[in-house]
N, C-alpha and C positions, 0 to 999 in steps of 0.2 A: 534578549537576543545575544548579548555579549557572553552571558553565562553558557548558553548553548554552543556558541562558537568556540569557547575555551574547551568545552568537553569534546567537540569534534576533533580538535587538533591535539588532544591528549594532555591539556594543561591543568585539568581539574585534578588536584591531588587526592581528593576524596574518591574520585572515580578510579584512580589507580589502585586504591585499596580494595574497592569493590566495583568492578566494571559494570556500567549501566547497560541494561537491555535496550535494544533499539526501540525507539518509540513507534516506528512504522513496521515492526516485525508482526507477522500474522498472529492473531490470537489463536491459542491452541485449545483444543477441547480439554476438559478436566481429565487428569491422568487416572489411570487405573490404580487399584489399591496398592499394588507393589510394582508399579511401572518404573522402568529405568529408561534413561535416554543416553544415547551415544553423543559425546561432545568431541569435536575435532577442531583444534585450533591451528590455524595456518599463519605462520609468521613470514611475511614477505619483506626481505631485507633490502635487496637492490635488484635493479634491472641493468644488465651489462650487455652492451651491443658488441657481439663478436664479429658478425659478418652480415648484417642486414643489407639487402640490395638497394632498398629505397629509403630516402629520408622521408620524414612525415610524422604524423601523430600516431602514437601507439597506446594501447590500454590492455590490461590483463583482466579477463573475466573468469570467474571461478564458480563452478557448480559441483554438486556431488549428489549421488543417488546410490541406492542399494543395487547390487548386481543382479539380485533376484528380480526378474521381470514382473513376477506376480505381485510384488510389494511396490506399489507405485509412488508411495510418499517420498518426496525428495528431501534432501537436507535443507534446512532453512537457516539463513544467517541469523545468529542470535546476539552477537555483540561485536563491536569494532573498537579497537583502541589504537589511536594514532600515536606512536611513540614519539616521533619527531616530525616536524613539518618538513616536507621535501624541499631540498635546496635548489629550487627552480625559480628562474626569473618569471615575470609576468608573461613574457613571450613564449616561454617553454612549458607552460602548464595551463590547463583549462579546467575550471570547475573544481569539484571535489569527488571523492569516492562515492559510489552509488549502489543502492540495493534495489533490485527489480523484483517486485512481488509476483509478477506474472510467471517467471520461471525460477524464482527463488535463487537468483544469482547475485554475486557481488562483483563489482567492477572497480578497479583502482582509478585514481585520478588520471585523466589523459595527460600524456607528456610527449614532448617533441624530441625526436632523435635526429641529430645533425651530422654526426661523424662516427667513425669506427672507434671501438674501445671506450665509448662514452658510458659513464656510470650515472644511473638515476637512483638516488636513495629514496626508497619508499617507506620502510620502517613502520609497518603496521601489523597488527594482529587481528585476524578475522576468525571468529568461532562459528561453526555450524553445529546444529543439533539435528540428530536423526532419531526418530521415534523407534522404540523396540517393542511396540505393542504386539506385533505378530509373533515374536520369539519369546520363549520361556527363559529369561535370564540373558544369556549370551547369544548373539546372533550367529546363525550358521551361514549367513550370506556375507560376501565381501562387499566393500564399498568402492565405487568408481569415482575417482577425483578427476575432474576435467578442468584443464586450463586452456583458455582460448586467447590467442593473440589477435586483437582487433587493430585495424589499420585504417587511417584516413590520409589522403594526400596533404602535403604541406600547406596548400593554399586554402584549405577548408577552415572555417571558423564559425563561432557561435552555434546556433541550433543546427546548421548544416553539418558542422563537425560531428556532433553527437549522433545525428542521423546516419552519417557515413560510417561512423565507428560501429553502429549497431547493425549495419546492413548484412555483413558476412564476415566470419573470422578469416584472417589470413592464414592461420595455422592452428592446429589443435594438438595438445599433448595430454594423454590420459595416463593415470596411475591407478593401480589396484591395491587397496588396503585389505589384506587377507583377514579372515575371521580371527586368527590367532593374535593379531595385533590389536584387536579391539578392546582387550582388557587394559591396555596401556602401552604406549610407545612414544619415544622421542627420537626422531630421525631427521637427518638432512635429506632433502629431496630436490636435486637440481632439475630445473625445467629448461630444455633446449629447443623445444618445438621441432624444427626439421632442418635439413641441409640448406634449404633456400631461405630460411629465417633463423639463422644461427645466432642465438642469444644465450645468455646464462642468467636465469632468474634464481637468485639464492633464496631458497625457501626451506623452512623446517616445519615438520608436522608433529603435533603433540596431541595424544589421544587419551581419553579416559572414559570411564563409565560412571554416570551420575544418577542419583535418585531423581525421578521426575517430579515426585510430590505424592501427597496422600490426601484422599478425600473420601467422604462417605459414599458408598456405592448407590447408584440409582435403583429405582424399582425394577427397571428392565436391564438385565445384565447382558452385555454383548458376548458373542461367542468366544472372543479372545481375552475375556476379562479374567485375571488371575485372582479371583476372590478366595478368601480363606474363611472357612466356617468351622465352628466347634462341633462338628458332626462326626461321629465315629465312622471310619471307613472312607472319609472324603479324600480324594486324590490331591495331594499337595505338591506334586512334582514340580509344577511351575514355580511355586514360591520357594522351594528349596533351591532350584537352579538360580533364582534371582539372588538369594543369599550367597551362594557359592561364587557367583560372578562378582558381586560387590566386595566380598572379602578379598578375592584375588585382585580386583582393581585397586582396592585400598593399599594392599601390601606392595603391589608393584609400583604404585605411585610413590609410596614412602621410600621404597628402595631406590627408585630413580632420582628422587630429590636428594637423598644422601649421596648418591654416586655423583650427580652433577656438582653438588657442593664441594666434594672432595677433588674432583677433576679440575675445576676452575679455581680452586683455592679461595672460595668465598663461603663464609659460614651461614648456615641456616639454623636457627635455634628451634629445634623440635623436641627439646627435652620435656617440656610440659605436656606436649601432645602424646609422646611415647609413654610417659608415666601414667597417662589416663587410659591407655589401651586395655587395662585390666578392669575397667569399670564394670561392675556386675550388672549394671542396668542395660548394657549392650546386649547381652544374651542371657537368657534364663539359666538359673543354676543347674537345671537338668541337662543343659546343653554343654556346659563348660568342660565336662570330663571328656567330651568327644571331639573337641576342637583342638587341632594341633597344627603346627607349621612345619614346613620343610625348608631346608637351607638352600633355596633357590637353585636346586639341582647341582650345587657345588659338591656335596658329598653323598647326597641321596639318603641321609640318615637324619633322624631327629636327635639333636644334641640337647641333653638335659631334660628336665621335666617341664611340662607346660606350666606357665604362670597364670593361674586363674583362667585356664582354658585358652590363652593366647601366648604363643612363644614369640620372643622378641627378635629372633634371628631373622635375617633377610630371607624372604621367601614368599610363597603363596599359601594362604590358609586353605587347608583341606578338611572336609567334613567326612570322617570315616564312616559315619552311619547317618542315615536320614531319619532314624527313629526319634531322636530327641527333638528335631524340628517338628515332626508330626505330632508330638505331644504338647507343643506350645498352644496356648490359647490365642484367640484372635487378637486380643489387646496386647499380649506379650510380643507377638510377631510384629504387629504394627509399630510398637514402641522400639523394638530392636532395629527394625528397618529404618525408622526415622533417625535413630542415633547413628547407625552405620552410615547412612547417607550424609549426615552432618559431618562426620569425620572425613569422608571423601571430599566433600565440598570445601572443607577447611584446607585440606592438603592441596586441592586444585587451585584455590585462590592464592595460597601461599606460593605455589609454583608460578602462577601468572605474575605475581608481584616480583618474585625473584627473577623471572625471565626479563621483565621490563628493566630491572636494575642492572642486569648482566647479559643483555642480549647478544653482544658481540662475542663475549667469551664463550657463551653457550653454543653459539653458532660455529665458532672455530673448533670447539671440541667435537660437535656433531659432524662437521666436515671431515675431520681427521678420522673419526670412527667409520664414516661412510667409505672413505678412500681405502682404509685398511681392509674393509670387507669385500672390496670389488673382486679380488682374486678368487675368493671362495664363492661369491655370488654368481660369477660368470663362468665358473669351472664346468658348468653343465655343457657348454659348447666348446670347451678346450680340452684337448687330449695331450698329455705330456709323456715324453719318452726321452731316452738318453742313448746316444751312440758315441762310439770312439772314433776319433779322427786318426787314420793310419798315417805312418810316417811318409810313405810314398805309395802310389799306385804303380805297379811294375808290370810291364808286358812279360808274358810267360816265356818268351824267347830270349829274354835278357837274363844274364847270369845273376842270380840272387845271392851268391856266396858272400859277397862283400857286405851284405846286410844282416848276416846271421849272427854276428857277434854281439850285437846290442839287444836291449830289451824292447826298443821301439818297434812297433808293429809295421810290417810291410804287407801289402795286399797284392798277391799275384792276380793277374787279370783272368779270373774265371768267367766263363761266358754267362751273362745274365739271361736266364731263360724267361723271366717275367719282366714286363715293362714297369719300371718304378712308378711312372705317373698313373698307370692303370691300377696298380696296387694301392697307391695313396687314395685315389678316387673311390675305390671300393671300400677302403677302411673308413673314409669319411661318411659314405652313404650308409654303412651299417650303423655307425654312431648316430646318424640323423634318424634312422628308423627307431632306434632305442629311445631317443628323445621324444618321438611322437607318442610312445606308449608310457612315457614317464609322468608320474603325478607329482607336480611341484607343490610342496606343502611346507612353506616356511613362514616366518613372522615378518620378514622384511617387506617394505613397500616395493611393488613391482612396476617397473616401467613397461607400459603396454606396447611401446615400440619394439621391445624385446620379448616380453612374456605374452604378448597378445597372440602370437602364433610361433611358439618356440621352434617348431620344425622347419621354419623358413629362415632361420638365422644362420649366418655362415658358421661352418665348423672349422676350427683352427687346430691344427696338429703342431704342437710346439716340440721341436727336436733340439734338445740340449746337446751340443757337440762337446765332448770331453777331449781335451788335448792330450794326445799320447806323446810322451817325450821323444825328442829327436836323438835317436841312437845314443842313449845314455844309460848308465847303470842305475840311475835314480828312478824309482817308481812313482815319484810324486808328480802331480800336475796341478794346474790352478783350479781344477774342479775336484781335486782329491778329497776335499772335505765333504763333497756332496755325494754321498754314496746311496742315498735313498732313491730308489727307482720309481719312475712314473709318478712323481709327486708334483703338484702345482707350485709348491713352495721352492722354486729353484734358486731363490736368492736369499736363503736363510742365513748366510754368512756375509759379512761385508766384503764386497768385491771391488769396492771403489776406493781403495787405499793407494792406488797407483797414480796419485796426483804428482805432477811435476815436482820433484824434490826441491828444486831451486825455489819454487814459489812457496812451498811449505816452510822452508827455512827463512824466507824473506821476512824482514821486519815489518812489512806492510800487511800485518795480519788483519787489520780492520778494513782493508780496502774492498772494493767491489769485484766480484767475479763476473766478467762480461760473458754472457752466454748468447751465442749467435747460431741460428739455424738457417741453412741455405736449402731452398727447394728448387729442384731442376726438373722441368717438364720433359716429355718424350718427343717422339717424331711428330712434327707438325702440330705440336701442342701449344698451350697457352700458359702464361706465367701463373694463372690462378687455378690450374688443373689440380694442384695438391692442397687447395685451401681447406678441405675437410680435415686432412691430417694436421695441417697447421693449427686449425682451431682446437683440436684435441690437445696438441702440444701446448698451446696457449693456456688451456684450462689447467694443465699440470704445472706449468711454469709461467705465470703471467708476466714475469720480468724479463723473459727472453726476448731477444731482438730477432726479427725474421726478415730474410731476403728472399723474395719470390723472383727468381732470376728471369730477366726479360731480354738479355742480350742475344739469345739465340732464337727468339720468336721469328718465324718465317725464314729461318736460316738453318734448318736441321737436315737439309738434303746435301750439304757439302761435306767437306773433309772434317773428320773428328778432331784433327789437330787444331784447325782454325776455331772450331767450336770450343775446344778446351782452353785455348788462349783467351777467347772472349770471356768465358766464365771466370777464369783465373783473375783477369783484370777487374772484372765486376766485383768479385769477392774481396780482393785486396783493397780496392777503393772503399767498399762498404765497411770492412773491418777497421781500416785506418780512421774513417769518419767517426765510427762509434767509439774507438779508443780515444780520439781527441775529445769527444764530448764527455766521456767519463773522467778524463784527466782534468778537464776544466772545472768539474764539480766535485772532485774528490780524488781518491787514490785507486788505481787499477791494480788489483792483486793478482788476478789470473784471467785466462781466457779459456772458454770451452767452445770449440768450433765443431758443429755437427752438420751433417748433410743428409738430405732425403732426396732420392731420385726415383723417377718412374720410367720404365722402359729404357730407351737408349739414353735417357738423362743420366743413368748410372755410368754409362760409358763416357759421357761428357765429363762427369764428376771425376772419374779416375784419370782421364786425360788431363784435366786441369790440375790435379794434384801432382802430376809429373812435371808441371811447368816450374821453371827456376824461380819465378816470382812468388810461388806459393811456399817455397822451401822454409822461410823464416816462421811460417805459421803451422808447419806440420806437427810440431811438438804440442800444439794445443788441440789437436783433433780429439773429439770426444765420442760421439755416437754416429754410426752410419746405418741408415735404414734404406735398404735396396728393395724397391717394389717392382717385382717382375723385370729384373735387369738381365740382359744377355751377356753375362760376364765372360762366357767362353765362346761367344759368337754363335753363328749358325752353321758350324761345320757339320753337325749332325742334327738335322731338323727333319722330323717325321711327318710334318704337316704338308702334304703334297699340294693342297690348294693354296696355302700361304706361300710355299716355295715357288709356285707358278707366278704369283704376284710379284715376288722378289725378282724373278727372272725378267718379267716385263719391265720393272723399274730400271733394272741394270741395262737391258737391251735397248729400250727405246728412249729412256730419259737420262741414262747415264748417271744415275744418282750415286755419287761417290761413297756416301756412308753405307749404302747397301753392298757395294763391292767390298768395303772393309769388314762389314758384319759377316759376310759369307766367305771371307778370306780369299777373295779372287782379285784383290787389288795388286797382287804380284804373283808371277808364275812360281816363285819359290815360297812355299808356305812359311819358311823360317825368316822370310824377309817381309812378311805382311804386317800391317799395322797392329792387328790383334795379338799376334805372337809377341811382338815387341812390347805392347802394352802390358801383357802378363808378366814380362820380365821386370817391369818397373815396380818399385816398392810403393804402390798406391794404397794398399790396405794395411801396411805395416804399423801405422801409428795410431789407429783408432783404438779406443778403450773398449768400445762395444760395437759389435757388428751383428745386424739382424737382416737376414735374407728372407724376403717374402716371395712366395711363389704360389702358383695354383695349377693343379693338374688339368683344370678346364681351360687354361689359357693356351690357345693355339698360336698366339703371336710370338711368344718367346719360348724356346725349348725348355722343358722342365728342368733338365740337368744343368742348363746354362744359368738359369735363375738361382739354382741352389748351389752351384759350384761343386758338382759331384760327378761321378762316373755315369756314363749312359750306356744303354744296351748296345747301340751301334758301335761304340768304341771298344767294347769288350770283345767284339768279334773281328775287329780290324787290326791286322798285323802289318799294314802298309805304313808308309811314311806319314800318311794322314793320321793314322792312329797314334803313331809315336809323337807327332807334333801336338795332338790334342792332349796326350798324357803330360807332356812337358808343360803345356799351358796350365793344366789342372793342378799339377804339383807345385808350380810356381805360386799360384794363387793361395793354395793351402799352406804353403810354407810361410807366406806373409801373414796369414791369419794365425798361424801357430807361432809367430815371431816372439821376440823376447819380452814383449810388453806384459808386465805383471798384472794379474787380475783381469785379463781380458775376458769378456763375455761374448760367446759366439752361439747364435741360435738360428735355426732354420724354422720358419713358420709357414706351413701349408694352409692356405685359405681356400675353403671349398664353399662356393656360393650355391644358393638354391636357385636353380634356373628353371624350375618346373613351370612357373607361370609365364615364361617367355616363349614356350612352345619350340617347335623346330623351324628355325629360319636361318638365313645366311649367316647372321652374327654368331649363332650358337654352333653352326656347322664348322665355320672356319676358326672358331675359338676367340673371336673378337669380344664377345659378350663379357667373359670373365676379365679380359684385359682392361676393358673400360670400367667394369664394375669397381675396380680398385679406386677409381676417381669419383664414382657416383654414390658411394655409400661410405659411411664412417664407422659402422659397427665393428668391423674387424680391427680398425685402428684403435677404437675405444677399448676393446677387449685386451689387446696386446699392451697398449701403453699404460692402462690403469692396472694391469696385472704386474707390470714391471716398471713402476713409475721412477725408480732410482736411475734407470737408464736414460731418462729424458729430463733430468734436472741438472 
C-alpha cells in the first residue's frame, strides 16, 4: 500500500525514469500491424484565482476527443505523474486525483478557494492516448481538448462533496489542436474559463506520435487494418504514410528537445542517440539513398550529403519516392517500424524526465514564446493603419498665413462629406466578411472562445497616430523610425526610454518600481465595472497594484469638479499607502501611475489630474486607457434619441454633469466646464495614451471618444464651431507635448451585434457602450499585442 502511495505522489524514482501506466486504464485491443497512437501530455502547474465570485470547492476535469464526429473513440488517460504534492492543508484539499472510465476523463484533486489571487500548486502531468486506427499515418482530424471547472459549495464534504462536484460544470473552456500540431508540439495553453469564473490555470501541452505496438495479424483482417504483404501490386500507401509521419515526429521531437535544452540552459546528452541515427538496421539499404532531410524550413535547401540516408540537420525527414518502401519485404518493414518506434519512445521518455527536472524553466520559456506570438496570432481581427496628427485644425475663415512658414502641417476645415463613424463601421464589416471566408490553417493551439466562430469576434482597427512636429524645420518625430505602413509590429523600436531621468540616475537602482493602475467607472456605474480589463492587466503584470475607485459610486450625477476632487483624494491616499508599504520592506526606485476610465469616468480622471493635490504625482503618469470617453463633450451629438434623454435629465432632474457634458452649464461657451478642462494640461504627462472607441456606441459621440474633428464642426463657422476647434486643438497639443517616446493610438472596436437583433439597446447605441464592460476579448487583443504599454 505504501509503495503504491509513493507512486501516486510521484516519489518513486524508478517511476520517474519510466512512468507507469495506470492500473485502472481500459485494456486496449491489440494494435494493428503498423498502428500509431497520438500521445498528448498535459502539465497542470497551478490554479490562480483571478476573480471567482464564490468561495468553495473547485476541481478541473479534462477530456479530449477527435473533432471528426464519425470517429467516436475518445482520448483515454494513459499515465499520471504527480511531480509535487499540493501544498494544501487538510481543510483545503479532499481526496486525490481521479480517472473516470465512464467518460475517459481525468479530474484533479478537489481544492478549496478562499480568497482572490489565491494560488493552488497542482504540479502534475497527465497523458492521454488517442488511437489512429482510422487514419493512415497522420490524422486529418483535429483534437478537441476540453477543460471543465467543477464547483461545490464550501459547506459540502465527504461523498456529498464529490457528488456535488460531478453534478454540473460551472464553466467550460475548449481548445482545438489542429492536425498540423499532431506530429509534435510544445506549447503554453492558459485556461481562463469565462468572465464570471475568471481564473488562470497555467498549463502546457506536449504532443508526439508513438508506435502503438506490433503483433501478428489475426485471420480476420478489419477494414482499417494496414497490413503489409509481399505481393506484387499490393497498395502500401497506408504503411508509407505511417513511416513518413513517424520520421517527422522523431525529428521534430529531437529538434524541440535540443531547442528546450538551449533556451533554458540545461544540458541533455543526446550524443549517443544521434550517433546511432545512421544504424542500417533502421531502414533497408535500398531505401537509404532516397531518405533526406530538410533544414526545418530555415533555408529550404539540403546542406551537404545525406549520411547513410539520414541527414543530421534539424528538420523533418522527407521521402522523395515511395518506390523503395514498396520494395521492402514484410519483415524488413516491421523491423524498421519497430526500431523507429523505439527511437521516438526513447526521445519521448527523455523529454518527460527532462521536463520533470526542469518544469518551471520550461514553463517560463513556453509562456514567453506564447506571449510573443499573440500579436501575430490575433492579427486576423486587428487592422493596422497610420495617420499623421496635424499641427492645428483651422477654420477656413481664419488667416493661415502665419502657419505657412513651418513644415508642421495645418489642416484647413474642409467639409467632411462622409460620416467618419459610418466609414469606420463599413470598413470593419468588410473585414468581418473576409474573416468569415477565411480558412485558418496554422499549427498553434486554438482557443475556441475565439476560434470557435471567428466572424463573431470584435474587429479592432488600430490607428497609430504619428506626431507631426510643431512649426519646426526639423522633420523628425517620435514615430519617425516607424516608416512601415499598415504593420502589426508597431513597437519594433524601444519607445519606453523616456523614464524619469532623475530616477534613472538615482543610486537606488535595485529598488522596486511601484506600478499602480486606477480604474474609474462611468455614469451610475459600479467600482467593479472594469474588472475584466483589470484581470487582463493583472495577467500581463501580476505585481501591479489596482485601485477600483469607489468614491463616486452613486454620486455621478453631480458636478464633475466635486467628483474629480473625490477621486484625487482617493488616489493620493492609495498611492501614499502603497509607497509607505514598499518603503518599509525595501527601497522605492520609481512609480508608474496608470489610469483606465469608462465613459464619463474619463472626464472624472482628467478633472482629478487638474487638482493641486495630484501635482506631485503627475511626473509618474505612465499609461492612460480611455474607453469610450467623451473628451470633447456632447457639443456635436448626432444621436437624436440619446439627445432627447439628455434633455429630459437636464430639464426635469437638473443633473449637473449632463449640463457640463452638453456645454450648457454657462451661457458663454468659453466659460463652461468642458472648455476650461480642455485648457488644463491633463494629458500632457502620460507616456502612453490609448483611446478606445466604437462607431456602434451611440452613448458617446464617435469624434469625442477619439479626440478628432467631426462632420458637424467642419460645416460650422459659428462661435460654437470655433470653441470646438479650440478644445480639440488644446487636447491634441497636450498629446503632442514634449514627452519623449510617447505612444498615441486610437483603437476602434467593432462588436458583432448580429445575435442581439434589433431592440432598444442597439437602436440607441447602448449595446456597444455596455459591451466594453461585458467582454474582455477586445482588451485581450490590444493589451497582449502591445504588452510593453501595460508593464
